[in-house]
C-alpha positions, 0 to 999 in steps of 0.5 A, a space after each residue: 570485553 573487547 570484541 576480537 580483532 577479526 570481528 568488524 565493529 559497527 559505527 552509529 553511522 554504519 547502523 543508520 545505513 542499514 535502514 535505507 539499504 533495507 528499504 532499497 531492497 524492499 522497493 526493488 523487490 516490490 517493483 520486480 513483483 509489480 513488473 511480473 504481475 503486469 506481465 502475467 496479466 498482459 499474457 493472461 497467464 494468471 486468470 485461473 488463479 484470480 478466478 479460483 480465489 474469487 470463487 472461493 470467497 463467494 458462497 457456491 452458485 451465489 454471485 451476490 453472497 460473499 462468504 461470512 455473516 452479514 456484519 462482515 460484509 458491513 465491516 468490509 464496506 467500511 474498511 474499503 472506504 479507508 482506501 477511497 479518495 475522500 478519506 485519503 485526501 482528508 488524511 493527507 491534508 490533516 497530516 500536511 497541516 499538522 506538519 506546517 503548524 510545526 513549521 516542518 514545511 519539507 515534510 508537509 510537501 513530501 506527504 502531499 507530493 507522495 500521496 498525490 503523485 501516487 494517485 496520478 501514477 495509478 490512474 495512468 496505469 489504469 488507463 494503460 492496462 485497461 483491465 476489466 473488473 471481475 464480471 461473474 460476481 456482483 460488485 458490492 461497492 461502487 467501482 467505476 474505473 478499470 481494475 489493474 492495479 487496485 487504486 484502493 490498495 495502491 493508495 492505501 499503501 502509499 498513504 498508510 505506509 508514508 504516514 506510518 514511517 513519518 510517525 515512527 521517525 519521531 519515536 525513540 522506542 523501537 517497540 513503538 516504532 514497530 507498533 506504528 509500522 505494523 498498524 500501518 501495514 495492517 490497515 493497508 492489508 485490510 483494505 486490499 482484502 476488502 476489495 476482493 471480498 466486495 468483488 470489485 477487484 482480482 487478487 492480482 490487482 491487489 497484489 500489484 497495488 500493494 507492490 506499487 504503493 510499498 515501492 512508491 512510499 519507500 521512494 518518497 521516504 528515502 527522498 525525505 531522509 536525504 533532504 532532511 539529512 537524518 
């Protein structure tokens, strides 16, 4: 049965444009979110929220004791390592070498450039904002640089979302695509939560990292799509 004359028809080309438009919208929202958080932090207008969340995550009167059993603490220490430079460098090199082995040099270059440039931008922002880390709870893992934005949250978002999007591109089944992207998003969220639980970041540091990382991954996805032509 033919659709009514007044109903617009969607061509394959127009359907394919929905993805980039949606990604552009996500990038815009994430950048606005990052800018808002940065402004609030500069004005010190959101400290009460940060303090309340960090206090809630710890046992009353015990700065070194986060809520939950010991196994949860150990799990969070393992999870937070997923957003560290060692794991992400190995993951990036592995993904790039795999694409090179398949003679897909463009994708290999995009993976390295996206994750490498993201690390550079994150560190420059840390130097610019120079925000102190939480000082009323014990840091349960190593933390050296300044606090805003969270490097682990930012880099996890860039790496996992970028690689997840690349993996999803090779799949025809929509459920498989959704599973891959959902897994990448889940890992990104877990890494950010681990930074709060271990007392090394304010909640707004992590939120800003997620916003920045998602926007950065989206920009490089659009660039790759433009270069690859699909």
